[in-house]
C-alpha positions as CSV (number, residue, x, y, z in Angstrom):
1,M,-0.1,-0.2,0.3
2,R,1.6,3.6,-1.1
3,G,1.9,5.7,2.2
4,T,1.3,9.1,2.1
5,A,3.8,12.3,3.7
6,G,1.2,13.4,6.4
7,P,2.5,11.3,9.3
8,P,6.1,12.1,8.5
9,S,5.5,15.5,8.6
10,V,3.5,15.9,11.5
11,N,6.3,13.9,13.4
12,G,8.9,15.8,12.0
13,V,7.2,19.2,13.2
14,N,7.0,17.6,16.6
15,R,10.1,16.6,16.8
16,E,11.2,20.2,16.2
17,M,8.6,21.8,18.9
18,T,10.1,19.1,21.4
19,F,13.3,20.6,20.8
20,E,12.8,23.8,20.9
21,R,10.7,23.1,23.8
22,V,13.9,21.5,25.7
23,L,16.0,24.3,24.1
24,L,13.7,27.2,26.0
25,R,14.6,24.7,29.2
26,V,17.9,25.1,29.1
27,R,18.1,28.4,28.8
28,A,16.1,29.2,31.5
29,V,18.1,27.3,34.0
30,P,19.9,30.2,36.0
31,P,23.3,30.4,35.3
32,L,24.7,29.7,38.6
33,A,22.5,26.9,38.6
34,A,24.2,25.4,34.9
35,D,27.8,25.6,36.3
36,L,27.0,23.8,39.3
37,L,25.6,21.4,37.0
38,V,28.6,21.5,34.7
39,A,30.9,20.9,37.6
40,A,28.7,17.9,38.5
41,G,29.1,16.1,35.8
42,V,32.9,17.3,34.9
43,G,33.4,16.2,38.7
44,L,31.8,12.1,37.8
45,F,34.5,11.9,34.9
46,T,37.3,13.4,36.1
47,A,36.8,11.6,39.6
48,S,35.9,8.3,38.3
49,D,39.1,8.2,35.5
50,A,41.2,9.3,38.7
51,A,40.3,6.6,41.2
52,V,41.6,3.6,38.6
53,N,44.8,3.7,37.8
54,D,47.6,1.5,35.9
55,P,48.7,-0.9,38.4
56,D,52.3,0.7,37.0
57,Y,51.7,4.1,38.1
58,R,50.9,6.3,40.8
59,Q,47.6,4.9,42.6
60,A,45.1,8.1,43.8
61,D,46.2,9.2,47.5
62,W,44.6,12.3,49.4
63,F,47.0,14.8,47.0
64,T,45.4,13.4,43.5
65,W,41.5,13.9,45.1
66,L,42.8,17.5,46.1
67,L,43.2,18.6,42.7
68,V,40.6,16.7,41.9
69,A,38.4,18.9,44.2
70,V,40.1,22.1,43.3
71,S,40.0,21.9,39.6
72,V,36.3,20.2,39.6
73,L,35.2,23.7,42.4
74,A,36.8,26.1,39.9
75,L,34.3,25.4,37.3
76,V,31.9,27.1,39.6
77,A,33.1,30.8,39.0
78,R,34.2,30.2,34.8
79,R,31.8,32.4,34.0
80,R,32.8,35.2,36.4
81,R,36.3,34.5,36.3
82,P,37.6,32.2,32.9
83,V,41.3,33.4,32.5
84,L,41.5,32.1,36.7
85,V,39.6,29.0,36.4
86,V,41.9,27.9,33.4
87,T,44.8,28.9,35.6
88,V,44.1,27.3,38.4
89,T,42.5,23.8,36.3
90,G,45.6,23.3,34.3
91,A,47.5,24.2,37.1
92,A,46.2,20.7,38.3
93,C,46.0,18.8,35.3
94,A,49.8,19.5,35.1
95,G,50.3,18.5,39.0
96,W,49.1,15.4,37.8
97,A,51.2,14.6,35.3
98,L,53.6,15.7,37.3
99,Y,53.2,13.5,40.2
100,G,52.5,10.2,37.8
101,H,49.1,9.8,36.7
102,I,47.5,8.7,34.1
103,G,44.2,9.0,32.5
104,E,42.2,10.4,29.4
105,L,39.7,12.4,31.7
106,L,41.6,14.0,33.8
107,N,42.3,17.5,31.6
108,L,38.9,17.4,31.3
109,P,38.1,20.4,33.9
110,V,40.9,22.5,32.0
111,I,39.2,21.7,28.4
112,V,35.9,23.2,29.9
113,A,37.6,26.1,31.4
114,L,39.9,26.8,27.6
115,Y,36.5,26.1,25.9
116,T,34.5,28.7,28.6
117,V,37.5,31.7,27.5
118,A,37.2,31.5,23.6
119,V,33.4,31.2,24.3
120,L,32.8,34.5,26.6
121,G,36.2,36.4,25.6
122,D,37.5,37.9,22.7
123,R,39.4,36.7,20.1
124,R,43.1,38.9,21.4
125,R,42.9,36.8,24.5
126,T,41.7,33.3,23.1
127,V,45.3,33.4,20.8
128,W,47.0,34.4,24.0
129,T,45.4,31.7,26.0
130,G,45.9,29.2,23.3
131,A,49.7,30.6,22.9
132,V,50.3,29.5,26.9
133,A,48.1,26.4,27.5
134,A,50.1,25.1,24.2
135,V,53.8,26.4,25.4
136,V,52.7,24.7,29.2
137,S,51.7,21.0,27.7
138,G,54.1,20.5,25.8
139,A,56.8,21.5,28.6
140,V,54.8,19.3,31.0
141,A,55.0,16.6,28.3
142,L,58.5,16.8,28.2
143,R,59.0,17.1,31.8
144,V,57.1,13.8,32.1
145,G,59.3,11.7,29.3
146,H,59.9,11.1,26.1
147,D,58.2,7.4,26.0
148,V,55.5,6.5,23.4
149,A,53.9,4.5,26.3
150,N,53.8,7.7,28.5
151,P,50.3,8.7,28.1
152,Q,50.8,12.4,27.7
153,G,51.8,11.4,24.2
154,L,54.0,12.6,22.3
155,P,55.0,16.3,22.9
156,V,53.6,17.6,19.4
157,L,50.4,15.9,20.3
158,E,49.7,17.8,24.2
159,L,50.8,21.2,22.0
160,V,47.4,21.0,20.2
161,W,44.8,19.5,22.5
162,P,44.6,23.0,24.1
163,L,43.8,24.4,21.1
164,V,40.8,22.1,20.6
165,P,38.2,23.7,22.7
166,L,39.7,27.4,21.7
167,L,39.0,26.4,18.3
168,L,35.5,25.2,19.5
169,G,34.7,28.2,21.9
170,E,35.8,30.1,19.4
171,A,33.7,29.3,16.7
172,V,31.0,29.0,18.7
173,R,31.3,33.0,19.7
174,T,31.3,34.2,16.5
175,R,28.3,32.5,15.4
176,R,26.5,33.7,18.4
177,E,28.0,37.2,17.6
178,L,26.7,37.0,14.0
179,L,23.2,35.7,15.3
180,H,22.9,39.2,17.6
181,E,24.2,41.2,14.5
182,Y,21.2,40.2,12.0
183,E,19.0,40.4,15.2
184,A,19.7,44.1,15.4
185,R,19.7,44.3,11.5
186,A,16.1,43.1,12.1
187,A,15.4,45.3,15.1
188,R,17.2,48.3,12.9
189,A,14.9,47.3,10.0
190,E,11.9,47.7,11.3
191,R,12.4,51.2,13.5
192,D,13.3,51.9,10.1
193,R,10.2,50.9,8.2
194,E,8.8,52.3,11.5
195,R,9.9,55.4,11.1
196,E,9.6,55.2,7.1
197,A,6.1,54.6,7.6
198,A,5.5,57.3,10.3
199,R,7.3,59.1,7.7
200,R,4.4,58.7,5.1
201,V,1.4,58.6,7.1
202,H,3.0,62.1,8.2
203,E,3.2,63.5,4.7
204,E,0.0,61.7,3.7
205,R,-1.9,63.7,6.1
206,V,-0.1,66.7,5.0
207,R,-1.4,66.1,1.2
208,I,-5.1,65.4,2.7
209,A,-4.8,68.7,4.7
210,R,-3.0,70.6,1.6
211,E,-6.2,69.6,-0.3
212,L,-8.9,70.1,1.8
213,H,-7.4,73.6,2.5
214,D,-7.3,74.7,-1.5
215,I,-10.9,72.9,-2.5
216,V,-12.7,74.4,0.5
217,A,-10.7,78.1,2.0
218,H,-10.6,79.0,-1.6
219,T,-13.5,77.9,-2.9
220,V,-15.7,79.6,-0.2
221,T,-13.5,82.9,-0.9
222,A,-14.7,82.9,-4.2
223,M,-18.1,82.2,-3.0
224,T,-18.1,85.0,-0.7
225,V,-17.0,87.4,-3.3
226,Q,-19.9,86.5,-6.1
227,A,-21.8,86.0,-3.3
228,G,-20.8,90.2,-2.3
229,V,-21.3,91.1,-5.9
230,A,-25.0,90.0,-6.3
231,L,-26.2,91.3,-2.9
232,D,-25.0,94.7,-4.3
233,A,-25.8,94.5,-7.6
234,L,-30.0,93.2,-6.6
235,D,-31.9,95.8,-7.1
236,G,-30.0,97.4,-9.4
237,R,-28.0,95.4,-12.4
238,P,-30.3,92.3,-11.9
239,E,-28.2,90.3,-14.5
240,I,-25.0,90.9,-13.3
241,S,-26.7,89.8,-10.1
242,R,-27.6,86.5,-11.6
243,K,-24.7,86.2,-13.2
244,A,-22.9,86.4,-9.9
245,M,-24.9,83.5,-8.2
246,R,-24.3,81.4,-11.3
247,Q,-20.7,81.4,-10.4
248,V,-21.2,80.7,-6.8
249,R,-23.5,78.0,-8.1
250,D,-20.4,76.8,-10.4
251,S,-18.0,77.3,-7.7
252,G,-20.0,75.0,-4.9
253,R,-20.6,72.2,-7.7
254,E,-16.6,72.6,-8.7
255,A,-15.9,72.4,-5.4
256,V,-18.4,69.2,-4.6
257,R,-16.5,67.9,-7.3
258,E,-12.9,68.1,-6.0
259,L,-14.2,66.9,-2.5
260,R,-15.3,63.8,-4.5
261,V,-12.0,63.3,-6.0
262,T,-10.0,63.7,-2.9
263,V,-12.2,60.8,-1.6
264,T,-13.0,58.5,-3.7
265,V,-8.5,59.3,-4.3
266,L,-8.2,58.4,0.1
267,R,-11.1,55.1,0.0
268,E,-8.9,53.3,-3.2
269,G,-5.8,54.2,-2.0
270,D,-4.6,55.2,-5.0
271,D,-1.7,57.7,-6.3
272,E,-3.5,59.6,-9.1
273,P,-6.9,61.0,-8.8
274,T,-9.8,59.5,-11.1
275,A,-10.8,62.7,-12.9
276,P,-8.9,65.6,-14.5
277,V,-6.8,67.7,-12.0
278,P,-7.5,71.6,-12.5
279,G,-4.5,73.1,-14.8
280,I,-3.7,76.2,-16.5
281,D,-6.4,75.5,-18.7
282,R,-8.8,76.7,-16.3
283,L,-6.7,79.2,-14.8
284,G,-9.3,81.5,-16.9
285,E,-12.0,80.3,-14.6
286,L,-10.2,80.7,-11.6
287,V,-10.0,84.0,-12.1
288,E,-13.2,84.6,-13.1
289,R,-14.4,83.3,-9.6
290,F,-12.7,86.6,-7.9
291,D,-13.4,88.6,-10.2
292,G,-16.2,91.6,-10.0
293,G,-15.4,92.1,-6.2
294,E,-13.1,94.6,-4.9
295,V,-10.4,93.8,-6.9
296,E,-9.4,94.4,-10.1
297,L,-7.8,91.0,-11.9
298,V,-5.8,90.8,-15.4
299,M,-4.4,87.8,-16.5
300,R,-1.1,87.2,-18.9
301,Q,-0.2,83.7,-20.4
302,E,2.7,83.3,-22.4
303,G,4.6,80.5,-24.6
304,E,2.8,76.8,-25.1
305,F,2.0,74.8,-21.6
306,D,2.0,71.4,-24.0
307,G,3.7,68.6,-22.8
308,L,3.5,69.9,-18.8
309,S,3.1,67.0,-15.7
310,P,-0.1,67.0,-14.2
311,M,2.0,67.5,-11.0
312,A,3.2,70.4,-12.4
313,E,-0.2,71.7,-14.0
314,L,-2.0,71.2,-10.7
315,A,0.6,72.8,-8.8
316,V,0.3,76.3,-10.7
317,H,-3.2,76.5,-10.3
318,R,-3.3,75.8,-6.8
319,I,-0.6,78.8,-6.5
320,V,-2.5,80.7,-8.5
321,Q,-6.1,79.8,-6.6
322,E,-4.1,80.1,-3.0
323,A,-2.5,83.6,-4.1
324,L,-5.3,84.9,-5.3
325,T,-7.4,84.1,-2.1
326,N,-5.2,86.2,-0.3
327,V,-4.9,89.1,-2.0
328,V,-8.9,88.8,-1.9
329,R,-8.8,88.0,2.1
330,H,-6.2,89.7,3.6
331,S,-4.0,92.2,1.2
332,G,-6.6,95.2,0.5
333,A,-5.7,96.0,-2.8
334,R,-7.1,97.1,-5.7
335,R,-5.0,96.1,-8.0
336,A,-4.1,92.4,-8.6
337,A,-1.8,90.7,-12.1
338,V,-1.6,87.0,-12.8
339,S,1.3,85.5,-15.3
340,V,2.0,82.6,-16.4
341,V,5.0,81.9,-18.7
342,R,6.8,79.0,-20.0
343,R,10.3,80.4,-20.8
344,D,12.4,77.1,-22.5
345,D,12.1,74.1,-19.7
346,R,10.7,76.3,-16.9
347,L,7.6,77.4,-16.1
348,I,7.2,80.9,-14.2
349,V,4.5,82.1,-12.5
350,E,3.7,85.3,-10.9
351,I,0.6,86.6,-8.5
352,A,1.4,90.6,-8.4
353,N,-0.9,93.1,-6.1
354,D,-0.8,96.7,-4.7
355,G,-2.0,96.4,-1.5
356,A,-0.4,98.1,1.6
357,A,1.0,94.1,3.0
358,R,3.6,94.5,5.5
359,G,6.8,91.4,5.1
360,A,5.8,87.9,5.6
361,G,8.0,85.6,6.4
362,P,7.7,81.5,6.0
363,G,4.5,80.6,6.9
364,E,2.8,83.8,7.3
365,R,0.1,85.5,5.2
366,P,0.9,88.8,3.3
367,D,-0.5,90.6,6.4
368,G,1.6,89.2,9.2
369,H,-0.6,86.8,10.7
370,G,0.3,83.2,11.0
371,G,-1.3,80.6,8.0
372,F,-0.9,77.9,5.7
373,G,-1.1,78.8,2.7
374,L,2.3,80.2,1.8
375,I,3.4,76.7,3.2
376,G,1.4,75.3,1.0
377,M,2.8,77.2,-2.1
378,R,6.4,76.1,-1.1
379,E,5.4,72.9,-0.6
380,R,3.6,72.1,-4.2
381,A,5.9,74.0,-6.2
382,V,8.8,72.2,-4.3
383,A,6.8,68.6,-5.0
384,A,6.6,69.7,-8.3
385,G,10.7,69.8,-8.2
386,G,10.3,73.8,-8.1
387,G,10.4,76.8,-5.8
388,V,8.6,79.9,-4.2
389,E,9.5,83.2,-3.8
390,Y,7.4,85.7,-1.8
391,G,7.9,88.9,-0.2
392,P,7.4,93.2,-0.3
393,V,8.1,95.2,-3.4
394,P,9.4,97.8,-3.8
395,G,7.0,100.5,-4.5
396,G,4.1,99.0,-2.4
397,G,2.3,95.6,-2.8
398,F,3.7,91.9,-2.6
399,L,4.3,89.5,-4.8
400,V,4.8,85.6,-5.3
401,R,6.8,84.2,-7.9
402,A,6.9,80.3,-8.3
403,W,9.2,78.5,-10.7
404,L,8.2,75.0,-12.0
405,P,10.3,72.2,-14.6
406,A,8.0,72.1,-17.7
407,G,9.5,68.6,-18.8
408,Q,7.9,65.6,-18.0
409,R,10.4,64.8,-15.6
410,P,10.6,67.6,-13.3
411,E,13.7,67.7,-11.2
412,R,14.5,69.7,-8.2
413,S,15.7,73.3,-9.8
414,E,17.7,76.3,-8.6
415,T,16.4,79.8,-8.0
416,P,16.7,81.6,-11.0
417,S,18.6,84.7,-11.1
């Protein structure tokens, strides 16, 4: 009967889970308890080897058991004083050899101590410990004798065996350092992802606030201007009043349409709006919304505007919209002029008025009050690869000047001279 792959896979998972549980339990043991367990295990094997000796060699006596006790008890402090423990256990191992004892497990305490020195230290300490241990081990072998039957073995082998636990400890320590480095990198990557997510959320909030500001505040300002015109002309010039009210209606519809587009983008998470964005071709409509009030508006366009990126066109529209809103609401100007000129690969947008505005710094309105309009202009221009300048002009008035790239792939440009 053909078998299935289900049971082995389940068994493999169970074995892996069991190993993980055992590993977690071992790691949960307190360090002192673990050292006591290691010392007890090493003491058991070392004492067994010391108790049984070849009849031709020295048998265990009080000095033998003293060395066993000292070397085993020293292992309890191997984490806190690893070099001292190596010295003590190494001296005990050399004492057994010089005293005439034989045994394959008498060097087990110093093996554990050498491993601890390497796994808890650094490479430089490992190298120095290995050099000293090899020299001492070789010297003891030479002192004991050259007989091949000598349990200490050849001097060359005695030079090598202390290096084995050191190399093992070095490999384990290196692996732990790599794992810690990987964990640190993963933690840094996670923090970077969180910072990037927070930055994107902040940028999105700023973009949403900018869009709502442009749509609501500017449209309401234009509607207020036209409503005032309609109210003033209601009795004497009803045709102008009707035209102004139609403009109010159209402005309201336009605001609703743009709000719907913004909400749709937020719901669907698209980077591009699902309807045409306002551009240079609709600047005339924008100026008409503000026309007819107390400010006389003049607009000039020069050059071909084909091939502009949607971001650049939207930036031009919003910059002009914000500047005209500030003119109507804050400047006290009687006249204002809008100029959009294409010069080679650059768009120059200027909005000037003759209002008696005070100096405005970054983030301030032309009348000196704090606001977000000029900040929004700058952010839009920078996002499109350009920049914005604004400030009072000699002789009175206020000027907003923006420059934007006219190509499909805008790049950050310097302030034009």
